[in-house]
N, C-alpha and C positions, 0 to 999 in steps of 0.2 A: 821598836825595842828601846826602852829607856837608857840613858848612860848608865844608871845604876844596875839595870838587868845586865847589860853589856859587860859592866865590870865584874859582877857577880859571876857569870859564865867564865869569863877570861881567868878571874882569880881562881876559881874551882878547877878549871882546865889546867891553868900553870901549876897549881899545887900537885895535882895528880900527876902531871908529866914529871915534876920535881920528884915524887915518890918513884916514878919508874926508873928515873936516872939513879937514884940511890940503891933500888934494888939490882940494877945492872951491874952497878959498881962494887956492892958489897956481898950480893949472894954468890957464894962459891959453888954451891951445888947447881950443876947445869939443869937437870930436871925441875928442881924447885923454881929457880930462876925463869925458866921457859913457863912453868905453870903460873907464876906471879905475873909475868909480863903479859900474858894471855888475860889474866883476870883484869889487869890495868887497863888492858885496851878496850875490853869490853865494858869496863866501868866508864871509861871516856865516852864510848857511844851512848850509853845511858844517861850521861851528864847532858850530852847535848839534845838527846830526845826528850828529857825531862824539861828542858829549857824550852824546847818547841811546845810541849804541852801546856807548860805555864804560860806561855805568851798567848796560847789559844784560851785561855782561861779554864784549862782543865787541871784540877789538882785533886788532891785526896783519893778517892777510889779509882780515879782515871790513871793514877800512876802505880797502883799496887802490882799490876802484872810486870812492869819494868822493874821497880825497886827490888820487890821480893823474887822476882824472876832472875834478877842477876846473882842472887846468893844460890839459888836452885841450880843454876847454870854451872855453878863451880864444881870441878871434880871433886870426889870423895875425899882425895889427898889434901886438897886445899881445906875443905871444911874440917878434916880431922887435925891439920897443924894449926889452923887457927883456933880451934876449940882446945888445943894443947898450949895456946897462948905463945905461939912462934912470932918472935918480933916482927919480921917483915909481914906476915900475914896480917897481923894487927894493924900495921901502918897502912896497908892497903884497906882494910876495912872502914877505917876512920873516914875518908872522904865519902864512901858509901853512907856512912851514918848521917852525914849532913843532909844528904837528900832525903832522908826520911822526914825532914821538917815540912815537906812539901805535902806529906799525907796527914798531916796534924789537924786538918779541917774538922775531924770528928774527935769527941772526947776520948774514944776508946784507944786512939793512937797518939794523943798528947804525951809528950816527952820521950818518945822513941828515940829521936835523934839526940837528945841529950844523954840518954841513958846509955846508948851504944858508944858514943864518943868518951863519955866519962869512964866507962868500964875499959875501954882501950888504954886511956890515959893512966888508969890505975894499974894496969897490968904491965905497962911499958917500964923498962929500966930506965933510970935516970938519964942517961946519956942520950936517949930517943925522944925524950919528952919534947925537945924543940921541934921535932919533926912533925908534930900534930898541933902546933898552935893555931894553924889555919882552922881545922876542924873543931877545936875547943872554941874557939871564938865564934864561929857561924853557929855551932850548936846551942850555945849560951844566948844568942840573940833571940829577941822576941818574934814569934811567927806571925 
């Protein structure tokens, strides 16, 4: 693993853990907080699994089941509030959006990461914009 790869995984992990702390502190509804924490913990596992696959040279279609699977494993309630643009749900989706860059080996999937993260950014209220600086920066980087 190169230092750059270690740094990327470490940065992504640290950012996602910071999202978890933010949700733990700010989310008042106990049910929603538990649902968000579960989604974040699952996402952290996906980040590490994607890293293992990428190090083994497996990108693109080799990651589809992991990345799209994360979204499908979320409860209907999470997907519903995400579609309603609930702020904490969107902040959780942003680091997942960054992972979509690893599937952009096909022209069909080019730009998914940038699209997801930019839509999250456009929907977040102004005070939460700093919370997604990492995903915005990563989604904008050339793949």
